[in-house]
Each structure stands twice: as C-alpha cells, then as structure tokens.
C-alpha positions in Angstrom: 0.2 12.4 4.0 1.7 9.1 5.1 -0.7 6.3 5.4 -0.5 3.1 7.4 0.1 -0.2 5.6 -0.4 -3.6 7.2 2.2 -6.2 6.2 1.4 -9.8 7.1 4.0 -12.6 6.7 2.4 -15.7 5.5 3.8 -19.2 5.3 3.5 -20.4 1.7 1.1 -23.2 2.5 -2.6 -24.0 1.7 -5.1 -21.8 3.5 -3.0 -19.2 5.1 -4.0 -16.4 2.6 -7.6 -17.3 3.1 -7.3 -17.5 6.9 -5.7 -14.0 7.0 -8.5 -12.6 4.9 -11.1 -14.4 6.8 -9.9 -12.9 10.0 -10.3 -9.4 8.5 -13.6 -10.2 7.1 -15.0 -11.4 10.4 -13.6 -8.3 12.0 -15.5 -6.1 9.5 -12.3 -4.7 8.0 -12.5 -3.7 4.3 -9.4 -3.9 2.1 -8.9 -0.8 -0.1 -5.7 -2.2 -1.9 -3.4 -5.1 -1.6 -0.3 -6.7 -3.0 1.3 -10.1 -2.5 4.9 -10.9 -2.9 6.1 -14.4 -2.5 9.1 -16.7 -2.2 9.1 -20.5 -2.1 8.8 -20.5 1.7 6.7 -17.4 2.6 4.7 -14.5 1.3 4.1 -10.9 2.3 0.6 -9.6 2.1 0.6 -5.8 2.2 -2.8 -4.0 2.5 -4.2 -0.5 2.9 -7.3 -0.7 5.2 -9.5 1.9 6.8 -8.9 0.4 10.3 -5.2 -0.5 10.4 -5.1 -0.8 14.2 -8.0 -3.2 14.3 -6.5 -5.2 11.5 -3.3 -5.4 13.3 -4.9 -6.5 16.5 -7.2 -9.1 15.0 -4.4 -10.6 12.8 -2.0 -10.8 15.8 -4.8 -12.4 18.0 -4.9 -15.2 15.3 -1.1 -15.8 15.3 -0.1 -13.8 12.2 3.1 -11.9 12.2 2.1 -8.4 11.4 4.0 -5.2 10.8 2.6 -1.7 10.4 4.7 0.8 8.4 4.1 4.0 6.5 3.7 4.4 2.7 2.4 7.2 0.5 -0.4 7.0 -2.1 -0.3 9.2 -5.1 -2.6 9.9 -8.1 -1.1 8.9 -11.4 -2.6 9.6 -14.8 -4.0 6.4 -16.1 -2.2 6.6 -19.5 1.2 5.6 -20.9 3.9 7.4 -19.1 1.9 8.3 -16.0 3.8 6.3 -13.6 7.1 7.1 -15.5 6.7 10.8 -14.7 6.1 10.0 -11.0 9.2 7.6 -10.7 11.3 10.1 -12.8 10.8 12.7 -10.1 11.9 10.3 -7.4 14.9 9.0 -9.5 16.1 12.5 -10.3 16.0 13.2 -6.6 18.0 10.1 -5.9 15.2 8.6 -3.8 15.1 4.8 -3.8 11.7 3.1 -4.3 11.6 0.0 -2.3 8.4 -1.3 -3.8 5.0 -0.1 -5.1 1.6 -1.4 -6.1 -1.3 0.2 -7.9 -5.1 0.1 -8.4 -7.4 2.0 -10.7 -9.9 4.5 -9.1 -13.3 3.9 -10.6 -14.5 7.6 -10.3 -11.9 9.3 -12.4 -9.3 8.5 -15.0 -6.6 8.2 -12.4 -4.6 5.2 -11.1 -3.6 5.2 -7.4 0.0 4.0 -6.7 1.0 3.0 -3.2 4.8 3.7 -2.7 7.3 2.7 -0.2 10.6 4.6 -0.3 13.6 4.7 1.8 12.8 8.3 2.8 9.2 9.1 2.8 9.6 12.7 3.9 12.0 13.5 1.0 9.6 11.6 -1.4 6.6 13.7 -0.3 8.5 16.9 -0.8 9.8 15.9 -4.2 6.5 14.8 -5.4 4.6 17.9 -4.1 7.1 20.1 -5.7 6.6 18.2 -9.0 2.8 18.7 -8.8 1.9 15.1 -7.9 -1.2 14.8 -5.8 -0.5 12.7 -2.6 -3.6 11.3 -1.1 -4.5 11.2 2.7 -5.6 7.9 4.4 -9.1 9.3 4.5 -9.0 10.0 0.6 -7.8 6.5 -0.1 -10.5 5.0 2.2 -13.2 6.8 0.5 -12.2 5.3 -3.0 
C-alpha cells in the first residue's frame, strides 16, 4: 500500500517550477497530487504521478535533483474532524508524521491525504487496525 512519491529540489528562481512541470508535460506524465514547500533559497516539489520512474528519468535528464521515496495515501472523511481522527491514531501509536498534503476526491465525499511518516510499516498497521482506508498507487492514479 506504499506509493512512490517524486521529490524535486528546485532553486528558488524564476522559471524553475515551470521548467520541471514542462518536462513532465512533454513526457506525457500526469500529476495526481502535488505539494510545494519552500525556503528563501530552494523549494521541494512533491508529486504523486502514475509513472514515477519515467518522471524521475525525464527530470534527471533535464538536470533536476530528484528523489523517489515512499508515502501512503489514505481516505479521510471530508468533514470537520476527519483528519484529526487519522492523525490521532498515529499520535496514539507514537508515530511521527514528517509531512502531509491533501486533495479532495471528486467522486465521493472523501479527501485523500498523502502522508510521510518515520515508519511507514507501523503507520500502515495502525491505520488499518483503526479502520482507515489506505489506497494503492493504482487507486490514487484512477482518481
């Protein structure tokens, strides 16, 4: 239930974000979810894409620093307290959340939250035991 996430390190200067997305567009890679975190000098573009290996290859060919790591994607009720319940399970199990980002799924009343924790296997176990739906890469790519 782990899914591959592409992280691209971008210099914080005009045109770098566009260039990275242009590379993916030209390669026919669709972006299912993304997040950007920045500092004054650089940013980290994190993405879930259907073809992570192709995205990594094309970005690296165009001189981007790319890292592939694993995350989990979970369904969360799109209502007050939905995310609180999921994070509460992880907190009670003493699992640290490094970061997360979310998007709303158009077909249902659920939000999808992409989570990176210090221990993905423990996170998956805790969340499954708590009745949380964890999505596969195929399920995320079909949204």
